[in-house]
C-alpha positions as CSV (number, residue, x, y, z in Angstrom):
1,M,-19.4,13.4,23.7
2,L,-19.4,11.8,27.0
3,M,-17.3,9.0,27.6
4,P,-16.7,6.4,30.4
5,S,-13.5,6.5,32.9
6,T,-11.2,5.1,31.5
7,N,-10.8,2.1,34.3
8,I,-14.5,1.5,33.9
9,F,-14.3,1.4,30.4
10,N,-11.2,-1.0,30.6
11,S,-13.0,-3.4,32.8
12,I,-16.2,-3.5,30.6
13,F,-14.5,-4.2,27.5
14,G,-11.2,-4.8,28.5
15,E,-7.6,-2.7,27.3
16,N,-7.5,-3.8,23.6
17,F,-11.0,-3.2,22.4
18,F,-10.5,-0.9,19.9
19,D,-7.3,-2.6,18.8
20,D,-9.6,-5.6,17.7
21,F,-10.9,-3.3,14.7
22,M,-7.3,-2.7,13.8
23,N,-6.7,-6.5,13.8
24,F,-8.9,-6.8,11.3
25,P,-7.8,-10.2,8.9
26,F,-7.1,-9.0,5.5
27,G,-6.5,-12.0,3.3
28,G,-6.5,-14.3,6.7
29,Y,-3.7,-11.6,7.7
30,E,-3.8,-9.0,10.0
31,V,-3.7,-5.3,8.6
32,N,-1.1,-4.1,11.1
33,N,0.9,-6.9,9.4
34,L,0.3,-6.1,5.6
35,M,2.3,-3.5,3.7
36,N,5.3,-3.6,6.0
37,T,7.8,-1.3,4.1
38,D,11.8,-1.9,4.1
39,I,13.2,1.3,2.0
40,R,17.0,0.8,1.4
41,D,19.4,3.5,-0.1
42,T,21.5,2.4,-2.3
43,E,23.9,4.1,-5.4
44,Q,21.8,3.1,-8.1
45,G,18.6,4.6,-6.4
46,Y,16.2,3.2,-3.9
47,E,15.2,-0.3,-3.3
48,V,11.9,-0.6,-2.1
49,V,10.8,-4.2,-0.2
50,I,6.9,-4.5,0.6
51,D,5.2,-7.6,2.1
52,M,2.5,-8.5,0.9
53,P,1.5,-11.8,2.3
54,G,-1.8,-14.0,0.9
55,I,-1.6,-11.6,-2.1
56,K,-1.5,-12.7,-5.4
57,K,0.5,-11.0,-8.3
58,E,-2.6,-9.7,-10.5
59,D,-4.3,-8.3,-7.0
60,V,-0.7,-5.8,-6.9
61,K,-1.2,-2.6,-8.9
62,A,2.0,0.1,-9.0
63,E,0.6,3.3,-10.1
64,L,2.8,7.1,-10.8
65,E,0.9,10.5,-11.0
66,N,2.4,13.8,-10.3
67,G,5.3,12.0,-8.7
68,Y,3.2,9.9,-6.1
69,L,4.1,6.3,-6.3
70,T,0.8,4.8,-5.3
71,I,0.8,0.6,-4.4
72,S,-2.4,-0.6,-3.9
73,A,-3.6,-4.1,-3.6
74,S,-7.1,-6.0,-3.6
75,S,-8.2,-9.1,-1.9
76,S,-11.3,-11.1,-1.9
77,S,-12.1,-14.4,-0.4
78,S,-14.9,-16.9,0.2
79,N,-14.9,-20.1,2.3
80,D,-18.2,-22.5,2.0
81,E,-18.8,-25.5,4.0
82,K,-22.0,-27.1,3.5
83,N,-22.7,-30.6,5.1
84,A,-24.0,-33.6,3.5
85,D,-27.9,-32.1,2.8
86,G,-26.3,-29.4,1.4
87,A,-27.1,-26.9,4.3
88,Y,-24.8,-24.2,5.2
89,I,-22.4,-24.9,8.3
90,R,-20.2,-22.2,8.0
91,R,-20.2,-19.2,5.6
92,E,-17.4,-16.5,5.5
93,R,-16.6,-14.1,3.0
94,Y,-14.1,-10.9,3.0
95,S,-13.1,-8.6,0.8
96,G,-10.8,-5.2,1.4
97,S,-8.0,-3.1,-0.4
98,C,-5.2,-1.5,1.1
99,S,-2.4,1.1,-0.1
100,R,0.6,3.0,0.3
101,S,1.8,5.8,-1.5
102,F,5.6,7.3,-1.6
103,Y,6.9,10.7,-3.1
104,V,9.5,9.8,-6.0
105,G,9.5,12.8,-7.3
106,E,8.5,14.9,-10.6
107,N,11.4,13.6,-12.5
108,V,10.5,9.3,-12.3
109,K,9.0,7.9,-15.0
110,E,7.0,4.4,-15.1
111,E,9.7,3.1,-17.5
112,D,12.6,4.3,-14.8
113,I,11.0,2.1,-12.0
114,K,11.8,-1.6,-11.7
115,A,8.8,-4.5,-10.4
116,R,9.1,-7.8,-9.2
117,F,6.9,-9.7,-7.3
118,E,7.6,-12.9,-6.2
119,D,6.4,-15.1,-3.1
120,G,4.3,-12.4,-1.0
121,T,6.7,-9.7,-1.4
122,L,7.0,-6.6,-4.0
123,K,10.4,-5.4,-4.4
124,L,10.5,-2.3,-6.8
125,L,14.0,-0.4,-7.9
126,I,13.4,3.5,-8.3
127,P,16.3,5.3,-9.8
128,K,17.2,8.7,-8.4
129,K,16.6,11.6,-10.4
130,E,18.0,15.2,-9.8
131,E,15.9,18.0,-9.9
132,Q,17.3,19.4,-13.0
133,P,17.2,23.5,-12.6
134,A,15.7,25.5,-15.6
135,V,17.6,26.5,-18.0
136,E,16.9,30.6,-18.4
137,Q,16.5,31.1,-21.6
138,K,17.2,34.5,-23.1
139,K,14.3,36.3,-25.4
140,Y,14.6,39.3,-27.7
141,V,12.4,41.8,-28.5
142,A,12.2,42.6,-32.0
143,I,13.1,45.5,-32.8
144,E,11.7,47.6,-36.3
145,G,12.8,50.1,-38.4
């Protein structure tokens, strides 16, 4: 695909043309500020703190499958304004979803993970589970006679 030279492209569209697509608002917040995650290694396990500004608890889902913990959030909103005659002056609506996945290991079970959602922040406590080496069992062959 033939693209215009960078200087011509930037002079027409501006330097941050494609950045505007990545900063699309999600629930009134920019996507690049949503689900910022801090992970801290403690003696008890891993403490995961995920920022979810503007998201309600009922719109957050945590799923554990095949050793991967997936946190997903969805949001939708409608902002209708009408004048005295009932005609629309402005109608805006948006909906979207996002998710993050973390490998926590095959030995971690749903009941081991503690989660709390408060003030737009999801806090997870994930215990450290060591991989258990498979114990080799001796198998005997029955001998007749």
